[in-house]
N, C-alpha and C positions, 0 to 999 in steps of 0.2 A: 129081250136085250136089244133087239133092233129098234123097238118102239121107244126105248129110253134114250137112245143116242142123241136125237134132236134136242131133247130137253137139256141134256148135259151140255150140248154145244151152245144152246141159247144162254144158258146160265154163264158160260165162260165168256161169251161176247158181252153180256151185261157187265160182268166184272171188269172187262177191259175198258168198256165205255166209262165205267165209273172211275177207273184209275186215270183215264185220259182227262176227264173233267176236273179231277182233283189237281192234276198237274197244271192244267190251264189256269185253274183258280189260283194256284200258288204263284204262277208267273205273273198273273194280272194283278195280284194283291199289291198294294203300295208298300214299298219298303219303308221301314221306320226311319224317320228323318234323323240325320246325324245331329248330335248335340252341338249346337253352335258354340264355338269357343268364345269365351268372354274376352272382350277387347282388352289388350294390354294397357294397363293404366300408364299414363304418361308419368315419367319421373318427375317428382316434385322439384321445383326450383330450389337451388341451394339457399339454405336459410342463413341470414346474416346474424352472427352472434351479437347479443345485446350486452350492455354493461354488466347486467346481472349474471349472464352466462360466463363472461370473462372472470368475474369475481369468484363464481362458483368453481371454475377451472383452477384458478390460482390457489384456492383453498384446498381443493382435492389433490393438487400436484405439489403441495408444500412438502419439502423434504425429499422429493424425488430426485434421483440422479440419472443423468443420461447413460445409456448403455455404452460400454467401451467398444470402440470401433475395432474391426479386425486388424491384426498386426501385419500390415503389408508395407514393408519398407520401400521408400521411393527408389527409383533406379539410381545407380551410381552416378555421381556428378550433380544430382538434384537434391541431395540431402542437405537440409538447412544446417548452418553452423550453430553449435550450441551457444547460448548467451553467456556472456562473461559472468563469472561467479562474483557475487557481492560478498566481500570479506566481513560479514556481520560480526563474527567472533572477534576479529581484529579491532573493529570499531568499539565493541563492548569492552575489550581489554584496555584500549586507550582511554576510554571514559573512566574506567575503574582506576587506572593509574593517575589520571588527573584528580579524581576525588581523593585518592590516598595521598597524593603529593601536596595537596593544599588543604590542610585540616582547618576546621573551624575552632579547634580547641587551643590553639597557640595563644599564649598571653604575650603580647608584644610590648607592653608598657615599659618593661625594663630593658628592651632591646633598642628602643628608639633614641635618637639623639635628643639631648635636652634643650633643643632650641624651639622657637615658637612655631615652627612649621612641622615639627615631628618628622625630621628627615631620618633616613636609614642608609647605612653603608655596610657592606660585607667586611668581615675580617680581612685585613691586608689592603684595604682600600683607604687611601689617605683622606683627611678632611678637606684637602684642596679640591678633591673630586666633587664634593657637595657644593663648594663655592662655584665651581665652573658650571655645574648643572643649573644653579640658581641664576647665574648670569647669562645663560644661553650660549655657553661655549660650544656645545654640540647642536647641530641642526636637528630639529624634530622631523624624523623621516616618515612617520605614520602615527596613527592613533586609533583607539577603540573607545566607543561610547557605551558604557554599561548602564547608564542612567535609565531607570524604569524597568530593568530586568529583575526577575526573582533571584534569590541567592544562588540556587543551583544552576540556573541559566547563566548568571554572570560568571560563576566559577568556571564552567566549561568553556564559555566564550573567551574568557581571559587566557585560559590554558592553551586554547587553539591559536589565539593571537600571538602568544609568546613563542610557540613552536614555529609559526610562520615567520616571525621576525628573525628567529635564529637561522632558518633556512635561507632567508633572503639577505642576511647579514645587515639587518638594521641595528644600529648601535644606540640610537636615541629615539624613544617613542613616548607618546603621551597616553595615559589612561584616564578617561573621564568617568568618575563615579558619582558625581552630583554632590550636593551639599546636604542632602537628607531632609530638606525642608518640608517635603510632602510625606515623609514617613510618619507612622504612628508616634505620637508624643514628640514629633519633630526630632527624633533621634537619628543621627546619620549612621544607620546600621551597615549599609553597603560600603560606606567610606572606610569604616574600621575593618571590615572583612577583607577588602581589597588590599589594604596595607599588610594585613597578616598573611594573605596568600602570596603576595610578592616576595616576602621574606623567605618563603619556603621554596622558591624557584631558583635553581642553580644558575640559570641564565641571567638573573637580575643581579647586578653588581651594586647598584645604589639607586635611591629615588629621593626626590624632594617635592615639596608642594609647588605647583606651577605658579608662575608669575601671574599677576592680575590679568595681563593681556592674553595669557594662555589658559585661563580657566580658574586661577586663584585656588581657593579652598575646595573647589569641586573637581580638581584634577591633580594628577601626579605626573612628573617627568622622570622617566626611567633611563638609566644607563645600562645597556645589556652587554654581556660577554660576547666576544666575537665567535663565530662558528668555528673558525680554524683553531682557536684556543680551546674550545670545547672538545673538538675531535682529538687534540693532543692530550686531553685529560687535565 
C-alpha cells in the first residue's frame, strides 16, 4: 500500500495539470466574432406622384366618402349662426300659382275689342279708358321685354313683373312681346300668348297696342289696378 501511494499522487497531479491546460486553452481561444449588424438602409426619398398615380388614385377613391368627424361642439359664444333657410317650397308654390293663373287654353278672340289694335278692357272699365291709354294719358312707369324668351320663361317673367308692379304701385307699364317675325312660319305665338295671359290677371284693368313710338305692334301698354284697391278687394 505504501508503494502504491506515489503512483496515485502522480496520477492526480497529471490530471490537475491536464485541467489547468484545458482552462488556459479555453481562455486563450479566440471568442467567436459577433455578427456585424447590417447597416440601416437610408430611408428612400419621398416619391413624387405622377399623373398616372393621381389618375389611379381618383379611380380607386371614386364614390368614397370622408369619415364623419367627432361631434365636439364649439365652446359657447363661438358657435356659427345657422344659415338663413331658403323657402324653396314657397318659390315652387308661387311658380305653380303663376302657371295656373295664366292658362294657355283661353280663347281670347271673342273677348277682345273689335278695333284694329285688338284692345281689351275688364268689365266695368269704360271705353274712354282705352282711348286714354292710346293717347298716352298715363305715363309709362316701367316695362318688361319678353322678346326672345321661351313660352314658359315669358309666362313666369310676366307674372313676376306684374306682382312687382302691384307692390310698387305702378299704374301704367309696357310689355314688349315682339312681332313674331323670327318665329317658325313667322307666326306671332308669344304675342297672342301674352294677350291671353294678361286677361287672366286681376291686376290688369285694360291694355292697348302701343303707339308706333312705344313699340307699335310689338308691345302693349297696360293699365293696372292700384295696390290699395286690390287690398280692399
